[in-house]
C-alpha positions, 0 to 999 in steps of 0.5 A, a space after each residue: 495283616 497291617 493296619 492299612 490293609 485292615 482299614 481297606 478291608 473294613 471300608 470294603 465291607 462297609 461298602 458292601 454292607 450298604 450296597 447289598 443292605 439297600 438292595 435287601 432292604 428294597 426286597 424286604 419292603 416288597 415281601 412285607 407289603 406282599 405277604 399277609 392274610 391276603 397275599 398280593 403278588 409282587 408285580 401288583 405291589 409295584 404296580 400299585 406303588 408306581 401308579 401312586 407316584 405316577 398315575 399315568 405311568 401304568 394301567 390299573 388291573 387290580 381291585 380297589 380292596 387290594 390297593 387299599 391293603 397295599 397303600 393304606 395298610 401295609 406300606 405305612 406299616 413297612 416304613 414304620 418298621 424301617 423307622 423304628 428298627 433304624 432308630 432303636 439300633 442307632 440308639 443301642 450303638 450310641 449307648 454302648 459307646 458312651 457307657 462302654 458296655 456291650 449290654 447297653 440297650 434302650 430296653 435294658 436301660 429302662 428308656 423303652 419302659 419310660 416311653 411306654 409309661 408316658 403313652 399309657 398315661 396319655 391313653 388312660 388318664 390325661 386324654 389327648 389334650 395335645 391332639 395327635 401329639 399327645 402320645 408321642 410327647 408324653 412318651 418322650 417325657 417318660 423316656 427322658 424321665 426314665 433316662 434321668 432316673 437311671 443316671 440319678 440312681 447310678 449316682 446315688 448307688 455309686 454305680 458308675 461303672 459300665 456294668 453297674 449302670 446296666 443294672 441300674 437301668 434294669 432296676 429302673 425298668 422294673 420300677 417304671 413298668 410297676 407304675 405303668 401297671 398301676 396306671 393300667 389297674 387304675 384306668 377304665 377297664 374298657 380301655 385297658 385292652 388298648 394298652 396291650 399294644 404298647 406293652 407287647 409291641 406292634 406296628 399295626 396302628 401305622 398311618 401315613 399322617 403320623 409317619 412324619 413324627 418318627 421320620 423327622 426325629 430320626 433324621 435330626 437325631 441320627 444326624 447329631 449322632 453321626 456328626 459326633 461319631 468321632 466323639 463316640 469313637 473316643 468315648 469307647 476308649 475311656 473318659 480319660 482319653 476322651 477328656 484329653 481330646 477336649 470332650 466334655 465327658 459328662 455333658 456329652 454322655 448326658 446329650 447322648 442319653 437325652 438324644 436316645 430318649 428322644 428317639 426311643 420315646 417317639 418310637 415307642 409312641 408308635 410301636 410299643 416296647 420292642 426290645 433287643 434291637 438296640 442290643 443285637 444289631 450294633 454287635 453284628 455291625 461291628 463284626 462286619 465293618 469294625 468299630 469306627 462309629 462313622 461306619 457303625 451308625 449308618 450300617 446299624 440303621 440299615 441292618 436295624 430297619 431290615 431286621 425289624 421288617 422281617 420280624 414283623 413279617 414273621 409276626 404277621 404270618 406265623 399265626 395268620 390271620 392274626 398278628 402276633 405282637 412284634 415284641 414277642 418275636 424280637 424278644 425270643 430272638 434277642 434273648 437267644 442272642 443275649 445268652 450267646 453274647 454272654 457266652 462269647 464275652 465269657 
């Protein structure tokens, strides 16, 4: 197959993935709202959603209890799943480009652990001194601090290669999680049960009033990453090639890490630690649409949203009426994928 034919095939695959993915996303959101301890028929789900957008468009024939379940609980939860899945997938794809390491992931590099540390610090020790922004701000600062710590450790240990950078991230992750455990140990025993949410991951605290924060952060940061997709393409080839193209390699890599820390910190603040999304999704996307980051980033965001939606559906139904922490589901699936990836690369 010629390069031109391969390009045409990749473009067609990208259009198919985006078009089919949007339809699947809409269906997945509908199913996520419908299923649970109390099932709500799909036609009732859509009737409630339409009535909220256009109150005079449809005559209500459902109870106020079902309307509260759909609009106040399950719909914001589904939207949060989409935002978190998209954000983590984009961060994973970007980190894999600048580190040239297919195993790079915000969870493995300790960024998620730093975000959890900041969230736990706010919940158990500092109090909500910034109001509702306290947890997101401290989670971001924790994620940024963990990112800088990974970079510092890699420089200190001369771990500048891609594989060693991941090892430095794993080491920092253990250190930061140990520090988070100390915060839990020193905190009020009556309040420590609340941090289990951030340690194991979950979407049960989603609220309409808070969705604006991850939404705005995801839009701004993903726009920055997409506008720099050509630079990400160059970074996948090597630092020398990127330098010859006029890219300030060190500064650009730092900017990608900081951007990833911003997204991860905010997502962790609202969802807890959810691992392996950023590891899995970019690999699947590149197998379908190729390695051009102009296509990889939007496709990763779309598939990441769909993937986390279905993980949440599994977490809510497998032990109904109790919710299983979503981090357990993504950990099980991601661990198997990680082993497969190692086998494939071997």
